[in-house]
N, C-alpha and C positions, 0 to 999 in steps of 0.2 A: 504493500500500500504506500509506503514512504517513497519507494522508487517511482511509482506512478505519479506522485505529486511532483517529483523532481524532473520528470521527462519533459513536460510542456515548457518550462522556462528554458531548458536546454535547446529545444527546437526554436523557440523565439530568439534566444541568444545567437544560435547558428544563423538564422535568417538575417538578424541585424548585422552580424559580422560580414556576411556576404554583401549586404547593402553598403556597409562602410568601405569595403574593398572596391566595389563598383564606383562609388562616389569619388574615392581617392584616385582610382585609376583614370577616371574620366577627367579629373582636374589635371593630373600629370600628363596625360596624353595631349590634352588641349594646350598645355603650356610648352611641352617639349617635343611633341610628335610621338608616334608609337615606338619607332625604332630607338629613340633616345630616352624614352620613359624609363626611369629606374625603378626596379622592383623594391629596392631598399627604401626609396623615397615614398613609394606607394604604401609600403608596410608601415613606415613611421607615421605617415599621415592618417592611415586608417587605425593605427594603434593595435595591430594584430601581428601574430607571428608568421613566419614563413610556412610553418606547418599548417596554420589555418588557411593560408592562401592556397596551398596545394590540396587541401581537403576540398575546397570549393571549385578550384580551377586547375586542370591538369598541366597547364602551361601558360606562359605569358600570352601566347596567341589566343588561347581559350578565354582568357580574361579580356583581351581586346575585342574578341567577337561578342562577348557578353555586353561590353560597353556599347557596341554598335546596336545590338538588338534590344537592350533593356534601358539604355539611357538616350542615345541619339534618336532611335526610331520613335519612341514615344514623344520626344521633344518636337520632332518634325510633324508628327501626327497632330499634336496639340496646336501647333502654329499654322499648319497648312491644310490639314485634312478635316479635322473636326469643325473649324469655323466655316467650312464651305458646305456643310451638310444642312439641308432643309432651309436654304436662304431664300429670301424674297427677290433679291436683285443680285445676280452673280457678279456684276461689275462692282457694285458697292462692296460686296463681300471681299472680292480680290483686292480692291483698293484699301480696305480696312486692314487686310492681312499684310500688305506691303507697308502701310504706314505704321504698323506695329513692329517693324524690324528694328531691333535695338541699334542705337547710334551713339551710345556712350563711348568715351575713349577706350575703356577696357574691352568693350565688344569689338570695336574696330581694330584694336591692337592685336587681338587673338584671331580674328576672322571667324568664319563659319566652321564649326567642328566637323560637320558632314563633309564639306568641301575640302577641308584640310586633310582629312583621312583619305578621301578619294584621290587627291593629288599625290599623296605620299605612298599609299599602299596598294592602289589598284594595279599598278604595273608589277608589283612584287609578290602579291599573295592573293590567290584565287578566293580564299575564304573571306577575306575582307571585300574583295571586288564584288562577289555575288551578294553579300549581305548589304553592302552599300547600294547596289543596283536595285535591290528590293525597295529600299527607302525612296530612291529617286523615282522609281516606277510608280509607287503609291502616290507620291506628290504629284507627278505629272498626270496620272489618271484622275486624281481628285479635281485638279484644275480643268482638265479636259471635260470631265463629266458635268461640272457646273456650267461650263460654257455651252455644252450641248443642250443642257436644260434651258439655258437662257435663249438659245435659238428657237426652241419650241414655243417659248412664250413671247418672242419678239423683242427681247431686251438685249440680244447679241446679234451682230451682223450675220446674215445667212451665208455670205461668201467666205466666212472664216472657217479654216480647218482647225477644230478644237485641239487635236493632239499636237499639231505644229505650234499653235499659239501657246499651249501649255509648256512645251519645250523651250520656246523663246523666253517665256516669263522666267523659268528657272535659270536659264542661261544669263539673263539680265541681272537677276537677283544675285547669283553667285559671282558673276563677272564684276559687278560694282563692288561686291564685298571684297573681292581680291584686289581691286584697284585701291580701295580705301585702306585695306590692310597694308599694301605695299607703300602707300603714301603716309600711313599712320595719321590719317586726317579724317575725322568724322564728317567734315564738309563734303568730302567726295561721296560718301554714302548718302548724305542728305540730298545732294544734287541728283544722284542716281535714283533715289526714291521719287523725286519730283518727275524725272523723265519717265520712269516706269508707270507712274500714275497717269501721266498725260497719254502714254501709249494705251493703257487700259481704257481710258475714256474714249479713245478712238475706235474701240471695238464695239461701241454701241451703234445702232442704226443711225444714219445721218440726222434724222429728225429728233433724236433722243439723246443728244450729246451734252446738253446743258446741265443735265442731272449728274450728281456725283462729283 
C-alpha cells in the first residue's frame, strides 16, 4: 500500500523532468544551434543528471527530435494553424497572425526557431528534415485551406492559387525574419510585416480591398 502511494509522485516527477529537459534543450538549441548545443549546459539548466537525460532520450538526436515535435510544432500550430480555424474573414485572420509576429530585439536577434533548424539540419539529418517538413506542410495547408474557404465565400480572389499563395506567405515571413536576424534590427521585421500585410490585402477581390 505504501508503494502504491509513492508511485504516482514518481510518475509526475518523471514527467516534469522530461519537460525540464525539453525546455532547457529548446533554449540551448535556439541560442547555439543543434550541433553546438551542449548537453552539459542543457543538464545544468534543467537541473537533472545525465542518467535522467538518457532515461528519457536515447541520444542527443532523440532529444532534438522531441524539441521539434513537442515544442516547435505546437508553437507553430498555436500561431498559424489554430487562429485560422473557423474564421469569418480569412484575410483579416492572416493579417492578424502576421501582425502578431514578435518584433522584440530578443526575437529578432535569435530569429525563427523553425527556420533556424531547417537551415542548419535539413541538409545533414533526415530525421530533422522530415519532422520539420511536417510542420511546414501543416502551416502551408492551414493557410491554403483558409484561402480556399475565402474563395467560396467571395472574400478571396478567385484567380488565386491557394497553395502557391500559402507558400509565398511562409517564404515572406521566414525571409524577412532572416533579413532582420542578419541585420539585428527589429525595423527590418516591422517593414516586412507592413509589406506582407499590404500583399495580403491585395488578395481580396478588387471591390473589397478597403477592408482590413
